[in-house]
C-alpha positions in Angstrom: 39.0 5.9 -51.9 39.7 5.0 -48.2 38.4 1.6 -47.1 35.5 1.6 -44.8 36.2 0.8 -41.2 34.8 -2.7 -40.5 33.1 -1.4 -37.3 31.4 1.6 -38.9 27.7 1.6 -39.5 26.4 2.0 -43.1 24.2 5.1 -42.8 21.9 4.7 -45.8 21.4 1.0 -46.5 19.8 -0.2 -43.3 22.7 -2.6 -42.5 23.9 -3.0 -39.0 27.6 -3.3 -38.2 29.0 -6.0 -35.9 29.5 -3.4 -33.2 25.8 -2.3 -33.6 24.6 -5.9 -33.4 26.7 -6.5 -30.2 25.2 -3.3 -28.6 21.7 -4.4 -29.5 22.3 -7.9 -28.0 23.6 -6.3 -24.8 20.6 -4.0 -24.6 18.2 -7.0 -25.2 19.9 -8.9 -22.3 19.5 -5.9 -20.0 15.8 -5.6 -20.9 15.3 -9.3 -20.3 17.0 -9.1 -16.9 15.0 -6.1 -16.0 11.7 -7.8 -17.0 12.6 -10.9 -14.9 13.6 -8.8 -11.9 10.4 -6.7 -12.2 8.3 -9.9 -12.3 10.2 -11.4 -9.3 9.7 -8.3 -7.3 6.0 -8.1 -8.3 5.4 -11.7 -7.4 6.9 -11.3 -3.9 4.7 -8.2 -3.7 1.6 -10.2 -4.3 2.4 -12.5 -1.4 3.0 -9.5 0.9 -0.2 -7.7 -0.3 -2.2 -10.9 0.3 -1.1 -10.7 3.9 -0.9 -7.0 4.6 -2.7 -5.3 1.7 -1.2 -3.2 -1.1 -0.4 -0.4 1.4 1.9 -2.8 3.1 4.2 -2.8 0.1 7.5 -1.0 0.5 10.1 -0.7 -2.3 12.9 -0.8 0.4 11.5 -3.9 2.1 10.9 -5.8 -1.2 14.5 -5.0 -2.2 15.8 -6.2 1.2 13.7 -9.4 1.1 15.0 -10.3 -2.4 18.6 -9.2 -1.9 18.3 -6.4 -4.5 19.4 -2.8 -4.3 16.7 -0.3 -3.4 17.8 2.0 -6.2 17.4 -0.8 -8.7 13.9 -1.6 -7.6 13.1 2.1 -7.5 14.3 2.4 -11.1 12.0 -0.5 -12.2 8.8 0.9 -10.7 9.5 4.6 -10.1 6.6 5.1 -7.7 4.7 3.1 -5.1 1.6 3.4 -7.1 3.3 1.8 -10.1 4.5 -1.0 -7.9 0.9 -1.5 -6.6 -0.5 -1.6 -10.1 2.2 -4.1 -11.2 1.4 -6.3 -8.2 -2.3 -6.2 -8.9 -1.8 -7.0 -12.6 0.4 -10.0 -11.8 -2.0 -11.3 -9.1 -4.8 -11.2 -11.8 -2.5 -13.0 -14.3 -1.8 -15.8 -11.8 -5.5 -16.0 -10.7 -6.6 -16.4 -14.3 -4.0 -19.1 -14.9 -5.0 -21.0 -11.7 -8.8 -20.5 -11.7 -10.4 -19.1 -14.7 -8.6 -20.5 -17.7 -8.5 -24.2 -16.5 -12.2 -24.0 -15.9 -12.8 -23.2 -19.6 -12.3 -26.9 -20.4 -15.6 -27.7 -18.6 -18.9 -27.4 -20.5 -20.5 -24.0 -20.3 -23.2 -23.6 -17.7 -23.5 -25.6 -14.4 -20.4 -27.7 -15.0 -18.2 -24.7 -15.7 -19.7 -22.7 -12.8 -18.9 -25.5 -10.4 -15.4 -25.9 -11.8 -14.8 -22.1 -11.4 -16.0 -22.2 -7.8 -14.1 -25.4 -6.9 -10.9 -23.9 -8.3 -11.5 -20.7 -6.3 -11.9 -22.8 -3.1 -8.6 -24.5 -3.9 -7.0 -21.1 -4.6 -7.9 -20.1 -1.1 -7.6 -23.4 0.8 -4.2 -24.3 -0.7 -3.2 -20.7 -1.0 -1.8 -19.6 -4.3 -0.7 -16.4 -2.5 0.7 -16.4 1.0 -2.3 -14.7 2.7 -5.1 -16.3 0.7 -7.2 -14.2 -1.6 -5.3 -11.2 -2.9 -8.5 -9.1 -3.4 -9.9 -9.9 0.0 -6.9 -8.2 1.5 -6.6 -5.4 -1.0 -10.1 -4.2 -2.0 -11.1 -3.0 1.5 -8.1 -0.6 1.5 -9.1 1.1 -1.7 -12.8 0.8 -1.9 -13.1 4.5 -0.8 -9.8 5.8 -2.2 -10.2 7.0 -5.8 -7.3 6.5 -8.2 -5.7 4.1 -10.6 -5.2 1.3 -8.1 -8.8 1.3 -7.0 -10.0 1.4 -10.6 -7.9 -1.6 -11.5 -9.0 -3.6 -8.4 -12.6 -2.9 -9.1 -12.2 -3.8 -12.8 -10.6 -7.1 -11.8 -13.3 -7.9 -9.3 -16.1 -7.1 -11.7 -14.6 -9.3 -14.3 -14.7 -12.2 -11.9 -18.4 -11.5 -11.0 -19.2 -11.3 -14.8 -17.6 -14.7 -15.3 -19.8 -16.2 -12.6 -22.9 -14.5 -13.8 -22.2 -15.5 -17.4 -22.1 -19.2 -16.5 -25.3 -18.9 -14.6 -27.0 -17.4 -17.7 -25.7 -20.3 -19.8 -27.2 -22.7 -17.2 -30.5 -21.0 -17.4 -30.6 -20.9 -21.2 -29.8 -24.6 -21.2 -32.6 -25.3 -18.7 -30.1 -26.7 -16.1 -31.2 -24.4 -13.3 -34.3 -22.5 -12.4 -34.4 -18.8 -13.4 -32.4 -16.5 -11.1 -31.0 -13.0 -11.1 -27.6 -14.0 -12.4 -25.8 -10.8 -11.2 -27.3 -11.1 -7.7 -26.5 -14.8 -7.5 -22.9 -14.1 -8.6 -22.7 -11.4 -5.9 -23.9 -13.8 -3.2 -21.6 -16.6 -4.3 -18.6 -14.3 -4.3 -19.6 -13.1 -0.8 -19.7 -16.7 0.4 -16.3 -17.5 -1.2 -14.8 -14.5 0.5 -16.3 -15.5 3.8 -14.8 -18.9 3.4 -11.4 -17.4 2.6 -11.5 -15.5 6.0 -12.6 -18.6 7.8 -9.8 -20.7 6.3 -7.3 -18.1 7.4 -8.6 -18.6 10.9 -8.3 -22.4 10.6 -12.0 -23.1 10.1 -11.8 -25.8 7.5 -15.5 -26.5 7.8 -16.2 -23.3 5.8 -15.4 -25.2 2.6 -18.4 -27.5 3.1 -20.6 -24.6 3.9 -19.7 -22.6 0.9 -20.2 -25.7 -1.3 -23.8 -25.9 0.1 -24.4 -22.2 -0.8 -23.1 -22.9 -4.3 -25.3 -26.0 -4.6 -28.4 -23.9 -3.9 -27.8 -22.0 -7.1 -26.9 -25.0 -9.3 -29.7 -27.4 -8.3 -31.8 -28.6 -11.3 -35.2 -26.9 -11.7 -38.2 -28.7 -10.0 
């Protein structure tokens, strides 16, 4: 019987040859590099979108900014819509890490509500993204344009409103605040936060105190 070539795969037993292992390792490294590059491009895209909106994104410009080939970036995202979706998803991931998740350490109700809004103020005042709030720049572009990007942006925004409203309901249940329409209050607070974001972009730092006064009106103890 002829000896088996040491680089040949064993077809029936599930074993992988040294050559097969090397090929898999090379493939894993390529996938890892691709994932890192994709994230790098998407993160730069978040900064651009926060300044110019998602329609301001260009695969060619992103590639040039980052010293990458346009064809390589095109391969990663295929279409501008896919790029926009990836950018919106990464923006949400970073917003959750900077604002929502850290606030979970605060006690539910008024304390967590205040922590959420304070972290949002910091997110805009010391911008996590180059242009301030990502959704303030992106939602107006897509509010009347049906499609996947609009659906994702609306889903993300509603999730934020639900977080605020949920903490107000906790506060009411605990008797910390007087009864309010939690959804309406969350809508009003979000509107005030977005107004503060615009004011901060124009250098009006006094907007922070004003928005805190608005928030304080919803978190005052019952009389």
